[in-house]
C-alpha positions as CSV (number, residue, x, y, z in Angstrom):
1,M,65.9,23.5,92.3
2,R,63.2,21.1,91.2
3,A,62.8,20.6,87.5
4,N,59.4,21.3,85.9
5,P,57.5,18.1,84.8
6,P,57.3,17.5,81.1
7,A,54.2,19.0,79.5
8,E,51.5,16.5,78.7
9,P,50.6,16.1,75.0
10,P,47.4,17.8,74.0
11,R,44.4,15.6,74.2
12,K,42.4,14.9,71.0
13,A,39.0,16.4,71.0
14,R,36.3,13.7,71.5
15,P,33.9,13.4,68.6
16,N,30.5,14.7,69.2
17,R,28.6,11.4,69.1
18,A,25.3,13.0,69.3
19,S,26.1,15.3,66.3
20,D,27.5,12.4,64.3
21,S,24.6,10.2,65.0
22,G,22.2,12.9,63.8
23,A,24.2,13.5,60.6
24,D,24.3,9.8,59.9
25,A,20.6,9.6,60.5
26,R,19.9,12.4,58.1
27,A,22.1,10.8,55.5
28,R,20.3,7.4,55.9
29,G,17.0,9.2,55.8
30,K,17.9,10.8,52.4
31,E,19.1,7.5,51.1
32,R,15.8,5.8,52.1
33,E,13.8,8.6,50.7
34,R,15.5,8.2,47.4
35,E,15.0,4.5,47.3
36,A,11.4,4.9,48.3
37,G,10.8,7.3,45.5
38,I,12.2,4.8,43.0
39,R,9.9,2.1,44.3
40,G,6.9,4.4,44.3
41,E,6.5,4.4,48.1
42,V,5.7,7.4,50.2
43,P,9.0,8.7,51.8
44,G,9.0,9.2,55.6
45,T,7.0,6.1,56.4
46,P,8.3,3.5,58.8
47,S,10.7,0.9,57.6
48,N,9.2,-2.2,55.9
49,E,11.0,-4.4,58.4
50,P,8.4,-5.7,60.8
51,G,8.6,-4.4,64.3
52,T,11.3,-1.9,63.5
53,P,10.3,1.6,64.5
54,S,11.6,4.4,62.4
55,N,13.9,6.8,64.3
56,E,14.6,8.8,61.1
57,P,13.4,12.4,60.9
58,I,10.3,12.6,58.7
59,P,10.7,14.9,55.8
60,R,8.0,17.4,54.9
61,A,5.0,15.9,53.0
62,G,5.1,18.5,50.1
63,S,8.8,18.1,49.5
64,S,8.5,14.3,49.5
65,Q,5.6,14.3,47.0
66,R,7.4,16.7,44.6
67,H,10.5,14.5,44.8
68,T,8.4,11.3,44.0
69,A,6.6,13.1,41.1
70,A,9.9,14.3,39.6
71,Q,11.4,10.8,40.0
72,G,8.4,9.3,38.2
73,W,8.6,11.8,35.3
74,R,12.3,11.0,34.9
75,H,11.5,7.3,34.6
76,F,8.7,8.0,32.2
77,L,10.8,10.2,29.9
78,A,13.6,7.6,30.0
79,R,11.2,4.9,28.9
80,V,9.9,7.1,26.1
81,R,13.4,7.8,24.9
82,Y,14.1,4.1,24.9
83,L,11.0,3.2,23.0
84,F,11.6,6.0,20.5
85,H,15.0,4.6,19.6
86,S,13.8,0.9,19.6
87,E,13.6,-0.8,16.3
88,R,9.8,-1.4,16.3
89,W,9.0,2.3,17.0
90,R,11.6,3.5,14.6
91,V,9.9,1.4,11.9
92,A,6.5,2.9,12.9
93,R,7.8,6.4,12.8
94,N,9.4,5.9,9.4
95,G,6.2,4.2,8.1
96,I,4.1,7.2,9.0
97,L,6.5,9.6,7.3
98,A,6.7,7.4,4.3
99,G,2.9,7.1,4.2
100,V,2.5,10.9,4.1
101,A,5.1,11.4,1.4
102,A,3.8,8.5,-0.7
103,G,0.2,9.5,-0.2
104,A,0.9,13.1,-1.4
105,L,2.6,11.9,-4.6
106,T,0.0,9.2,-5.2
107,I,-2.8,11.7,-4.9
108,A,-1.1,14.0,-7.4
109,Y,-0.5,11.1,-9.8
110,R,-4.1,9.9,-9.4
111,W,-5.4,13.4,-10.3
112,T,-3.0,13.5,-13.3
113,I,-4.3,10.3,-14.8
114,A,-8.0,11.1,-14.1
115,T,-7.6,14.5,-15.8
116,G,-5.9,12.8,-18.8
117,T,-8.6,10.2,-19.2
118,R,-11.4,12.9,-19.2
119,F,-9.4,14.9,-21.7
120,A,-9.1,11.8,-23.9
121,E,-12.9,11.1,-23.8
122,N,-13.6,14.7,-24.9
123,W,-11.0,14.6,-27.5
124,Y,-12.4,11.5,-29.2
125,Q,-15.9,13.1,-29.1
126,I,-14.4,16.0,-31.0
127,I,-12.8,13.7,-33.6
128,R,-16.1,11.9,-34.1
129,A,-17.8,15.2,-34.7
130,N,-15.0,16.5,-37.0
131,P,-12.7,13.8,-38.4
132,L,-10.2,16.4,-39.6
133,H,-9.0,16.7,-36.0
134,V,-7.4,13.3,-36.4
135,V,-4.4,15.2,-37.9
136,G,-3.8,16.8,-34.6
137,F,-4.1,13.4,-32.9
138,V,-1.5,11.9,-35.2
139,A,0.9,14.8,-34.7
140,A,0.5,14.6,-30.9
141,A,1.0,10.9,-30.9
142,C,4.3,11.2,-32.8
143,V,5.7,13.9,-30.5
144,L,4.7,12.2,-27.3
145,A,5.9,8.8,-28.5
146,V,9.4,10.2,-29.0
147,L,9.4,12.0,-25.7
148,V,8.2,9.0,-23.7
149,W,10.7,6.8,-25.5
150,L,13.6,9.2,-24.5
151,L,12.3,9.2,-20.9
152,L,12.3,5.4,-20.8
153,R,15.9,5.3,-22.2
154,W,16.9,7.6,-19.3
155,E,15.2,5.4,-16.7
156,P,14.2,1.9,-18.1
157,T,12.9,0.5,-14.8
158,A,10.0,3.1,-14.8
159,S,8.3,1.2,-17.7
160,G,5.3,-1.0,-17.2
161,S,3.5,-1.7,-14.0
162,G,5.8,-0.9,-11.1
163,I,4.8,-3.8,-8.8
164,P,7.6,-6.1,-10.2
165,Q,10.1,-3.3,-9.7
166,A,9.1,-2.8,-6.1
167,K,9.3,-6.5,-5.4
168,G,12.6,-6.7,-7.2
169,F,14.1,-4.0,-5.1
170,L,13.0,-5.8,-1.9
171,L,14.7,-9.0,-3.2
172,G,17.8,-7.1,-4.3
173,T,17.5,-7.9,-8.0
174,V,16.2,-4.5,-9.4
175,P,17.7,-1.1,-8.6
176,L,15.5,1.7,-7.4
177,R,16.5,5.2,-8.5
178,P,13.7,7.2,-6.8
179,L,13.9,10.6,-8.3
180,R,14.2,9.4,-11.9
181,T,11.4,6.9,-11.3
182,I,9.0,9.6,-10.0
183,I,9.7,11.9,-12.9
184,V,9.3,9.3,-15.6
185,R,6.2,7.8,-14.0
186,F,4.4,11.2,-13.9
187,L,5.3,12.3,-17.4
188,G,5.0,8.9,-19.1
189,G,1.9,7.9,-17.3
190,G,0.3,11.3,-17.9
191,A,1.0,10.9,-21.7
192,G,-0.7,7.5,-21.7
193,G,-3.6,9.0,-19.8
194,F,-4.1,11.8,-22.3
195,F,-4.6,9.2,-25.0
196,G,-6.9,7.1,-22.9
197,L,-4.7,4.0,-22.9
198,S,-6.1,1.0,-21.0
199,L,-3.7,1.2,-18.1
200,G,-4.1,1.3,-14.4
201,R,-2.6,3.8,-11.9
202,E,-2.4,1.3,-9.0
203,G,0.9,-0.4,-10.0
204,P,2.6,3.0,-10.8
205,S,1.3,4.4,-7.5
206,I,3.0,1.5,-5.7
207,H,6.3,2.2,-7.5
208,I,5.9,6.0,-6.9
209,G,5.2,5.4,-3.2
210,A,8.2,3.0,-2.8
211,S,10.4,5.7,-4.5
212,A,9.1,8.5,-2.3
213,A,9.8,6.3,0.8
214,H,13.3,5.4,-0.4
215,L,14.1,9.1,-0.7
216,L,13.6,9.4,3.1
217,S,16.1,6.7,3.9
218,R,19.1,9.1,4.0
219,P,17.6,11.8,6.2
220,L,16.2,9.2,8.5
221,H,19.6,7.4,8.7
222,A,17.9,4.1,7.8
223,N,20.1,1.0,7.7
224,E,19.6,-1.6,5.0
225,K,16.8,-3.5,6.8
226,E,15.0,-0.2,7.6
227,Q,15.3,0.9,4.0
228,K,13.4,-2.2,2.8
229,L,10.8,-1.6,5.5
230,L,10.5,2.0,4.3
231,V,9.9,0.9,0.8
232,T,7.2,-1.5,2.1
233,S,5.5,1.4,3.8
234,G,5.6,3.5,0.7
235,A,4.3,0.7,-1.6
236,S,1.4,-0.1,0.8
237,A,0.7,3.6,1.0
238,G,0.6,3.9,-2.8
239,L,-2.1,1.2,-3.2
240,S,-4.0,2.6,-0.2
241,A,-4.2,6.1,-1.6
242,A,-4.9,4.9,-5.1
243,F,-8.0,3.0,-4.1
244,N,-9.0,4.7,-0.8
245,A,-8.7,1.2,0.6
246,P,-6.2,1.0,3.5
247,V,-6.9,-2.6,4.5
248,S,-6.1,-3.8,0.9
249,G,-2.9,-1.7,1.0
250,I,-1.8,-3.4,4.2
251,V,-2.6,-6.9,3.0
252,F,-1.0,-6.4,-0.4
253,G,2.2,-5.2,1.3
254,L,2.3,-8.4,3.3
255,E,1.0,-10.9,0.7
256,G,1.9,-9.3,-2.6
257,L,5.4,-7.9,-1.8
258,H,6.9,-9.8,1.1
259,K,4.8,-13.0,1.3
260,S,5.4,-12.6,5.0
261,F,3.5,-11.6,8.1
262,S,6.4,-10.8,10.4
263,P,5.7,-8.2,13.0
264,L,8.0,-5.5,11.5
265,V,6.5,-6.0,8.1
266,V,3.0,-5.7,9.5
267,V,4.0,-2.4,11.3
268,S,5.6,-0.9,8.3
269,A,2.7,-1.8,5.9
270,A,0.0,-0.7,8.4
271,T,1.5,2.7,9.3
272,G,2.2,3.6,5.7
273,A,-1.2,2.6,4.4
274,L,-3.1,4.3,7.2
275,A,-1.1,7.5,7.0
276,A,-1.7,7.7,3.2
277,D,-5.4,6.9,3.6
278,A,-5.7,9.8,6.0
279,F,-4.1,12.1,3.4
280,S,-6.3,10.6,0.7
281,M,-9.5,11.0,2.7
282,A,-8.7,14.7,3.4
283,T,-8.4,15.2,-0.4
284,F,-11.0,12.9,-2.0
285,G,-13.3,11.9,0.9
286,S,-13.7,8.5,2.4
287,T,-15.5,6.8,-0.5
288,P,-13.5,4.0,-2.1
289,I,-12.8,4.6,-5.8
290,L,-14.8,1.5,-6.8
291,Q,-17.7,2.0,-4.3
292,F,-20.3,-0.5,-5.2
293,G,-24.0,0.2,-4.5
294,N,-26.4,-2.1,-2.7
295,V,-25.3,-5.6,-3.7
296,T,-28.0,-8.2,-3.1
297,P,-26.7,-11.0,-0.9
298,M,-26.9,-14.5,-2.4
299,R,-29.0,-17.2,-0.8
300,F,-27.1,-20.2,0.5
301,A,-29.2,-22.5,-1.8
302,D,-28.0,-20.5,-4.9
303,L,-24.3,-20.6,-4.1
304,W,-23.8,-23.6,-6.4
305,I,-23.8,-21.3,-9.5
306,L,-20.5,-19.8,-8.2
307,I,-18.6,-23.1,-9.1
308,P,-18.7,-22.5,-12.9
309,L,-17.8,-18.8,-12.4
310,G,-14.7,-19.8,-10.3
311,L,-13.6,-22.2,-13.0
312,I,-14.2,-19.6,-15.8
313,T,-12.2,-16.9,-14.0
314,G,-9.4,-19.4,-13.3
315,V,-9.1,-20.3,-17.0
316,L,-9.5,-16.7,-18.1
317,G,-6.9,-15.5,-15.6
318,A,-4.4,-18.0,-17.1
319,L,-5.2,-16.8,-20.6
320,V,-4.9,-13.1,-19.7
321,N,-1.5,-13.8,-18.1
322,Q,-0.3,-15.6,-21.2
323,L,-1.5,-12.7,-23.4
324,L,0.1,-10.1,-21.3
325,L,3.4,-11.9,-21.3
326,A,3.3,-12.5,-25.0
327,S,2.5,-8.8,-25.6
328,Q,5.9,-7.9,-24.1
329,S,7.4,-8.6,-27.5
330,I,5.9,-5.3,-28.7
331,A,8.3,-3.4,-26.5
332,K,11.3,-5.0,-28.3
333,L,10.5,-3.2,-31.6
334,P,13.0,-0.4,-32.4
335,G,12.7,3.2,-31.3
336,P,9.4,4.7,-30.4
337,T,7.5,2.2,-32.6
338,P,5.8,0.3,-29.6
339,L,4.4,3.6,-28.2
340,L,3.1,4.6,-31.7
341,I,1.3,1.3,-31.9
342,A,-0.3,1.8,-28.5
343,F,-1.5,5.4,-29.4
344,A,-2.8,4.2,-32.8
345,A,-4.8,1.4,-31.1
346,A,-6.4,4.0,-28.8
347,L,-8.0,5.8,-31.7
348,P,-10.5,3.2,-32.9
349,V,-11.2,2.3,-29.3
350,G,-12.0,5.9,-28.4
351,L,-14.2,6.4,-31.5
352,F,-16.2,3.2,-31.3
353,T,-16.0,1.7,-27.8
354,P,-15.2,4.7,-25.5
355,R,-16.2,2.7,-22.4
356,A,-13.0,0.7,-22.8
357,L,-10.8,3.8,-22.4
358,G,-8.7,4.4,-19.3
359,G,-8.2,2.0,-16.4
360,G,-11.8,0.9,-16.3
361,E,-13.6,2.5,-13.4
362,E,-16.6,3.6,-15.4
363,L,-16.7,0.3,-17.2
364,I,-16.9,-1.5,-13.9
365,K,-19.8,0.6,-12.8
366,W,-21.6,0.0,-16.1
367,A,-21.1,-3.8,-15.9
368,E,-22.4,-3.9,-12.3
369,Y,-25.9,-2.6,-13.0
370,T,-26.4,-1.1,-16.4
371,A,-25.3,-3.9,-18.8
372,T,-28.3,-5.7,-20.2
373,G,-27.0,-7.6,-23.2
374,I,-24.6,-10.4,-23.4
375,G,-23.4,-9.3,-26.8
376,A,-22.4,-5.8,-25.6
377,V,-20.6,-7.3,-22.6
378,A,-18.7,-9.8,-24.8
379,V,-17.6,-7.1,-27.2
380,L,-16.3,-4.9,-24.4
381,L,-14.6,-7.8,-22.8
382,A,-12.7,-8.7,-25.9
383,V,-11.8,-5.0,-26.7
384,K,-10.7,-4.3,-23.1
385,T,-8.5,-7.4,-22.9
386,L,-6.8,-6.8,-26.3
387,F,-6.4,-3.0,-25.7
388,T,-4.9,-3.7,-22.3
389,A,-2.4,-6.2,-23.8
390,I,-1.3,-3.7,-26.6
391,A,-1.0,-0.7,-24.2
392,F,0.9,-2.7,-21.5
393,G,3.1,-4.4,-24.1
394,S,4.3,-1.1,-25.4
395,G,6.3,-0.5,-22.2
396,I,4.7,2.8,-21.5
397,P,4.5,3.6,-17.7
398,G,1.2,2.2,-16.6
399,G,-0.3,-0.8,-14.7
400,I,-2.7,-3.6,-15.3
401,F,-4.3,-3.8,-11.8
402,M,-7.4,-1.8,-12.7
403,P,-7.8,-3.3,-16.2
404,I,-7.7,-6.8,-14.7
405,L,-10.5,-5.8,-12.3
406,A,-12.5,-4.4,-15.2
407,I,-12.1,-7.6,-17.2
408,G,-13.1,-9.7,-14.2
409,T,-16.2,-7.6,-13.6
410,L,-17.3,-7.9,-17.2
411,T,-16.8,-11.7,-16.9
412,G,-19.0,-11.9,-13.9
413,A,-21.7,-9.6,-15.4
414,G,-21.7,-11.7,-18.6
415,Y,-22.0,-14.9,-16.6
416,A,-24.9,-13.4,-14.6
417,L,-26.8,-12.4,-17.8
418,A,-26.2,-15.9,-19.2
419,V,-27.7,-17.7,-16.2
420,Q,-30.6,-15.3,-16.2
421,Q,-31.4,-16.2,-19.7
422,A,-31.2,-19.9,-18.7
423,G,-34.0,-19.3,-16.2
424,F,-32.1,-18.4,-13.1
425,P,-33.7,-15.6,-10.9
426,E,-32.6,-12.1,-11.6
427,G,-31.0,-9.8,-9.0
428,Y,-27.5,-11.3,-8.7
429,Q,-25.8,-9.4,-11.5
430,A,-23.9,-7.1,-9.1
431,A,-23.0,-9.9,-6.7
432,L,-21.6,-12.1,-9.6
433,A,-19.8,-9.1,-11.1
434,V,-18.0,-8.6,-7.7
435,C,-17.2,-12.3,-7.5
436,G,-15.8,-12.2,-11.1
437,M,-13.6,-9.2,-10.3
438,A,-12.1,-10.9,-7.2
439,G,-11.7,-14.3,-9.0
440,L,-9.8,-12.9,-12.0
441,L,-7.6,-10.7,-9.8
442,A,-6.7,-13.7,-7.6
443,S,-6.0,-16.0,-10.6
444,T,-3.7,-13.5,-12.4
445,V,-1.8,-12.1,-9.4
446,R,-2.2,-15.0,-6.9
447,T,-3.1,-12.7,-4.0
448,P,-6.3,-14.3,-2.6
449,L,-6.4,-12.4,0.6
450,T,-6.0,-9.1,-1.1
451,S,-8.6,-10.0,-3.6
452,I,-11.2,-10.9,-1.0
453,L,-10.5,-7.9,1.3
454,L,-10.5,-5.5,-1.6
455,T,-14.0,-6.5,-2.6
456,A,-15.1,-6.3,1.0
457,E,-13.8,-2.7,1.2
458,M,-15.4,-1.9,-2.2
459,T,-18.9,-3.2,-1.1
460,G,-18.6,-1.9,2.4
461,S,-19.9,-5.2,3.8
462,L,-18.8,-8.7,4.8
463,T,-22.0,-10.3,3.8
464,H,-20.5,-11.3,0.4
465,L,-17.4,-12.9,2.0
466,L,-18.4,-16.5,1.4
467,P,-19.4,-16.1,-2.3
468,V,-16.3,-14.1,-3.1
469,A,-14.0,-16.5,-1.2
470,T,-15.6,-19.5,-3.0
471,V,-14.8,-18.0,-6.4
472,V,-11.3,-16.9,-5.4
473,I,-10.3,-20.3,-4.1
474,L,-11.6,-22.1,-7.2
475,S,-10.0,-19.6,-9.6
476,V,-6.6,-19.8,-7.8
477,F,-6.8,-23.6,-7.8
478,V,-7.5,-23.7,-11.6
479,A,-4.7,-21.2,-12.4
480,D,-2.2,-23.3,-10.3
481,A,-3.4,-26.5,-12.0
482,L,-2.6,-24.9,-15.4
483,H,1.0,-24.1,-14.3
484,V,0.7,-20.4,-15.3
485,P,2.9,-18.3,-13.0
486,P,1.6,-15.1,-11.3
487,I,1.8,-12.2,-13.7
488,Y,4.0,-10.0,-11.5
489,D,6.4,-12.9,-10.7
490,A,6.7,-13.7,-14.3
491,L,7.4,-10.1,-15.3
492,L,10.0,-9.8,-12.5
493,K,11.8,-12.9,-13.7
494,R,12.0,-11.4,-17.2
495,M,13.2,-8.1,-15.8
496,A,15.8,-9.1,-13.3
497,P,18.5,-10.3,-15.8
498,A,18.2,-7.1,-17.8
499,S,18.6,-4.9,-14.7
């Protein structure tokens, strides 16, 4: 019997080459479609290789376009997320938020001081009509002097201008306790305003703006570098909202605080100042606080008369700085005595020379056009300078920015009246008053760019740029030649060891 042959092993099924090649083609087609979407090409087109026909199945046009659009949106959103978290745009975002916060507080502070000054003017009128009301003045002065003295013991860095404090924080030499600073600035500055002290709101506005911005550093998770840029945004915003002058706020942040024009500093100062200006415009309108009228342009042949004015403002700026620094000894008197001295000095000023009350906005407008006698201008110049030194030397929260502008304007107006009496043609009083204002500010603070651009914003024209720049350059040269330090740098140098 024949044995059965052994069974053959089962054959392996042959792969379906047609099916596999189709699947591979579809996979390759999807891969090429994805790559084409990334490159922005239209999927389903033939290969970019020359002479190579496409054997891939062509996807539907609608599906391909939707895929490309979705891919583009994903790239766009990824780019937005990257930029949003980049350093430059974080600084810009922080600057806008700081500008809004600083602008809101500065506007409130500006209203507080303006209301106090109007109250003081009416109060002194009442005292002139009925001298018995001076008893109430003395009682109020004693009470408020004690209260402000206690506030300054609680937060000593809130005294004085505020600009040296902001600079000191950026340099790491002066601490910044934002909440305390804001409280003392509002209450102490308001008390000075209600007595009509010759103090400005611009320096305190810068300090308040810097404090408001510093409060945002924790919720914004700002590192040390971003904290300083936040403070720059807030300080620039404070000056911008105080003056309705955003360009001056930007330049002061660069020139007055940092003395640097690095890109991040520019971004921080610009975003803060512009955001605060938008807030200020919505509240007070777009008119600058020192809006000058029609200032007659000077003829080129008459520009030589600016040379003596530049020399005068340079010398006067050096003298004003020395006087302000010497007046700091008043604050060393015991207890609330320095504040009582400042309030007592306000009484005769309010009764006999009320134009010298407050920061000096109304005095600037008067000197620009209305002043007609050299004697009256000279008296107000002397009273304003001395009153400013006493008020600032008391240590009460308040600045000197606006009083310096007023003193400079009086200087320019007095010089204009003098040259008119010497036979020079009339009509340049406003122009010379503007030049005097810029020259004195530049010689005391040493911020020539800010001084020039501030006057440009105040006049709303660049036609006076050459006369103003001429006086500014001469005044800064004279002040440097006299070896008198910039006022805010000198105040910071005195403050830093104590802090």
